[in-house]
C-alpha positions as CSV (number, residue, x, y, z in Angstrom):
1,X,-99.5,46.1,16.8
2,X,-102.4,47.7,19.1
3,X,-100.6,46.2,22.1
4,X,-97.0,46.8,20.8
5,X,-98.5,50.8,20.7
6,X,-99.9,51.4,23.8
7,X,-97.3,49.2,25.6
8,X,-94.9,52.0,24.1
9,X,-97.0,54.8,25.4
10,X,-97.5,53.1,28.7
11,X,-93.9,52.8,29.2
12,X,-93.2,57.0,28.0
13,X,-95.9,57.8,30.2
14,X,-94.6,56.2,33.2
15,X,-90.8,57.0,32.5
16,X,-92.3,61.3,32.0
17,X,-94.8,60.5,35.2
18,X,-91.8,58.7,37.8
19,X,-94.0,56.0,38.3
20,X,-93.0,55.5,42.0
21,X,-93.4,51.9,42.0
22,X,-91.6,51.8,38.4
23,X,-88.9,53.8,39.5
24,X,-88.4,51.4,42.6
25,X,-88.2,48.1,40.4
26,X,-85.7,49.6,38.3
27,X,-83.7,51.3,40.8
28,X,-83.7,47.3,42.7
29,X,-82.9,45.5,39.3
30,X,-79.7,47.5,38.5
31,X,-78.8,47.5,42.6
32,X,-78.5,43.9,42.1
33,X,-76.8,43.6,38.9
34,X,-74.3,46.3,39.3
35,X,-73.2,44.6,41.9
36,X,-73.3,41.1,41.3
37,X,-71.7,42.1,37.5
38,X,-69.2,44.1,39.9
39,X,-68.5,41.4,42.7
40,X,-68.1,38.5,39.1
41,X,-65.7,41.3,38.1
42,X,-63.0,40.9,41.5
43,X,-63.1,37.2,41.7
44,X,-63.1,36.6,37.1
45,X,-60.0,38.8,36.7
46,X,-57.5,37.1,39.2
47,X,-58.7,33.2,38.7
48,X,-58.6,34.1,34.9
49,X,-55.9,35.0,35.0
50,X,-54.2,32.0,37.0
51,X,-56.3,29.3,34.8
52,X,-54.5,31.4,31.5
53,X,-51.1,31.7,33.0
54,X,-50.3,28.7,34.8
55,X,-49.7,25.0,33.5
56,X,-51.1,22.4,35.2
57,X,-52.6,19.3,34.8
58,X,-56.7,19.2,33.0
59,X,-56.3,22.9,31.8
60,X,-57.6,22.3,29.5
61,X,-60.4,20.1,30.3
62,X,-61.1,23.0,33.2
63,X,-61.4,25.3,30.3
64,X,-64.2,23.1,28.5
65,X,-66.3,22.9,31.7
66,X,-66.3,26.8,32.3
67,X,-67.1,27.0,28.8
68,X,-69.8,24.7,29.0
69,X,-71.5,26.3,32.1
70,X,-72.4,29.3,29.7
71,X,-75.6,27.6,28.8
72,X,-76.3,26.9,32.2
73,X,-79.9,27.2,32.5
74,X,-81.1,30.5,35.5
75,X,-83.6,28.0,37.0
76,X,-80.6,25.7,38.0
77,X,-78.7,28.5,39.8
78,X,-81.9,29.9,41.6
79,X,-82.4,25.5,42.4
80,X,-79.1,25.3,43.7
81,X,-79.2,28.8,45.3
82,X,-82.8,27.8,46.9
83,X,-81.2,25.1,48.3
84,X,-77.8,26.0,49.8
85,X,-80.1,29.0,50.8
86,X,-82.8,27.5,53.1
87,X,-83.7,26.7,56.3
88,X,-82.2,23.3,55.9
89,X,-79.8,24.4,53.7
90,X,-75.9,24.7,54.4
91,X,-75.9,28.4,54.4
92,X,-79.6,29.0,55.8
93,X,-78.2,30.6,58.8
94,X,-77.2,34.0,56.7
95,X,-80.8,34.7,56.0
96,X,-80.3,35.2,52.5
97,X,-83.3,33.2,50.6
98,X,-85.8,36.2,49.2
99,X,-83.7,39.1,49.9
100,X,-82.2,40.9,47.3
101,X,-78.7,40.0,49.1
102,X,-79.7,37.0,48.1
103,X,-80.1,37.3,44.4
104,X,-76.9,39.3,43.9
105,X,-75.9,35.7,45.0
106,X,-77.4,33.9,42.1
107,X,-76.5,36.5,39.6
108,X,-72.8,36.5,40.5
109,X,-73.2,32.2,39.9
110,X,-74.8,32.8,37.1
111,X,-72.2,35.0,35.1
112,X,-68.9,34.0,36.8
113,X,-68.3,31.5,34.6
114,X,-68.9,33.8,31.4
115,X,-66.8,36.4,32.8
116,X,-64.0,34.0,34.0
117,X,-64.3,32.3,30.8
118,X,-63.8,35.2,28.8
119,X,-61.3,36.5,30.8
120,X,-59.4,33.4,30.0
121,X,-59.8,33.5,26.3
122,X,-58.7,37.6,26.3
123,X,-55.7,36.6,28.2
124,X,-54.4,34.1,26.0
125,X,-55.9,35.9,22.7
126,X,-52.5,38.1,23.5
127,X,-49.6,37.9,20.8
128,X,-46.8,35.7,22.4
129,X,-43.3,38.6,21.0
130,X,-45.2,40.5,23.8
131,X,-45.3,37.9,26.7
132,X,-42.0,37.3,26.0
133,X,-40.7,41.7,25.9
134,X,-42.9,41.6,29.6
135,X,-40.6,38.3,30.3
136,X,-37.1,39.9,28.5
137,X,-37.3,43.2,30.1
138,X,-37.7,41.2,33.8
139,X,-41.3,42.1,35.5
140,X,-42.2,40.7,38.3
141,X,-45.2,38.9,38.8
142,X,-47.9,41.5,39.5
143,X,-45.5,44.0,36.6
144,X,-46.7,40.4,34.6
145,X,-50.3,40.3,35.7
146,X,-50.7,44.6,35.3
147,X,-49.2,44.6,31.4
148,X,-51.4,41.8,30.1
149,X,-54.4,42.8,31.9
150,X,-54.2,46.6,30.1
151,X,-53.2,44.6,26.4
152,X,-56.2,42.4,27.6
153,X,-58.4,45.3,28.4
154,X,-61.2,45.7,25.5
155,X,-61.8,42.2,25.2
156,X,-62.2,41.9,29.2
157,X,-64.4,45.2,29.1
158,X,-66.6,43.0,26.3
159,X,-66.8,40.5,29.3
160,X,-67.9,43.0,31.6
161,X,-70.7,44.4,29.1
162,X,-71.6,40.6,28.4
163,X,-72.1,39.4,32.1
164,X,-74.6,42.6,32.9
165,X,-76.5,41.7,29.9
166,X,-77.1,37.9,30.8
167,X,-77.6,39.5,34.8
168,X,-79.7,41.8,33.9
169,X,-81.9,39.9,31.7
170,X,-82.5,36.8,33.8
171,X,-85.7,35.9,35.0
172,X,-85.3,32.3,36.5
173,X,-83.1,32.6,39.4
174,X,-84.5,36.2,40.2
175,X,-88.2,34.5,41.3
176,X,-87.0,31.3,42.7
177,X,-84.3,33.4,45.1
178,X,-86.2,36.3,45.7
179,X,-89.5,35.1,45.4
180,X,-90.7,38.1,43.4
181,X,-91.9,39.8,46.9
182,X,-93.1,43.3,46.0
183,X,-91.6,46.6,47.1
184,X,-88.8,44.3,48.1
185,X,-87.2,41.9,45.5
186,X,-89.5,42.6,42.3
187,X,-87.1,43.4,39.7
188,X,-88.8,44.6,36.0
189,X,-88.0,40.5,34.5
190,X,-89.7,39.4,36.8
191,X,-92.3,41.8,36.9
192,X,-92.6,41.2,33.2
193,X,-93.6,37.6,33.9
194,X,-95.7,38.9,36.3
195,X,-98.4,40.6,34.8
196,X,-98.1,38.7,31.4
197,X,-99.2,35.9,33.9
198,X,-102.0,38.4,34.6
199,X,-102.8,38.9,31.6
200,X,-101.6,42.7,31.6
201,X,-99.5,42.4,28.5
202,X,-100.1,46.3,27.9
203,X,-98.1,47.1,31.4
204,X,-95.3,44.0,30.5
205,X,-94.7,45.8,26.9
206,X,-94.2,49.1,28.7
207,X,-91.5,47.5,31.7
208,X,-89.9,45.2,29.2
209,X,-89.2,48.7,27.0
210,X,-88.1,50.4,30.2
211,X,-85.6,46.9,30.5
212,X,-84.4,47.6,26.7
213,X,-83.7,51.0,27.5
214,X,-82.1,50.4,31.0
215,X,-80.0,48.2,29.5
216,X,-79.4,50.1,26.5
217,X,-78.0,52.9,28.6
218,X,-75.5,51.1,30.7
219,X,-74.0,48.8,27.7
220,X,-73.4,52.5,25.6
221,X,-71.8,53.9,29.0
222,X,-70.1,51.0,29.2
223,X,-68.5,51.1,25.6
224,X,-67.9,54.8,26.2
225,X,-65.6,53.5,28.7
226,X,-64.2,50.3,27.2
227,X,-63.4,53.1,24.0
228,X,-61.8,55.2,25.7
């Protein structure tokens, strides 16, 4: 109990003092996570729309496979990206291993199945009379798609929030791809893991409280946008 209280006090002191190290780690965490979620959104919306509205063989099994990937362990993503980005890997020439860019790639792969699956569910849950009305009115493909995205915008925004929450909290892929390099790829989750392994529980709790607060602020902001 004393450790929790001390962690809260330390977190408040770090925030009020604007500790340079903590600020840098926090800003990097936000940059990586928001970039990954933005990229995943740009991919999941068209991909989810194609899967939701087109009829093809194996559609049910593809959706089931995407939903299975919701539970994909972050260490598997980390291992896959490590193999791809290592010097002996097919993408080694990019030089993304142990860089923030590589960490963005890992987070995109992590949240893409979740956001795509939730987008598919959101679009398929639109009442059939609405779809029939849009079709009868002679909407073009683009108008048809944007009309449905507008109808499902609240559920899609929820998918974005879920993707952000999943990305900002992951630690396995961040450690394996980024290497937890101080001042370069160290983010809040990897810092918490490091301080815990060092026995610095008070600092780990403080960083954990900052991470929770950061996630809460961003989720509230996204929720406000969703309501508007």
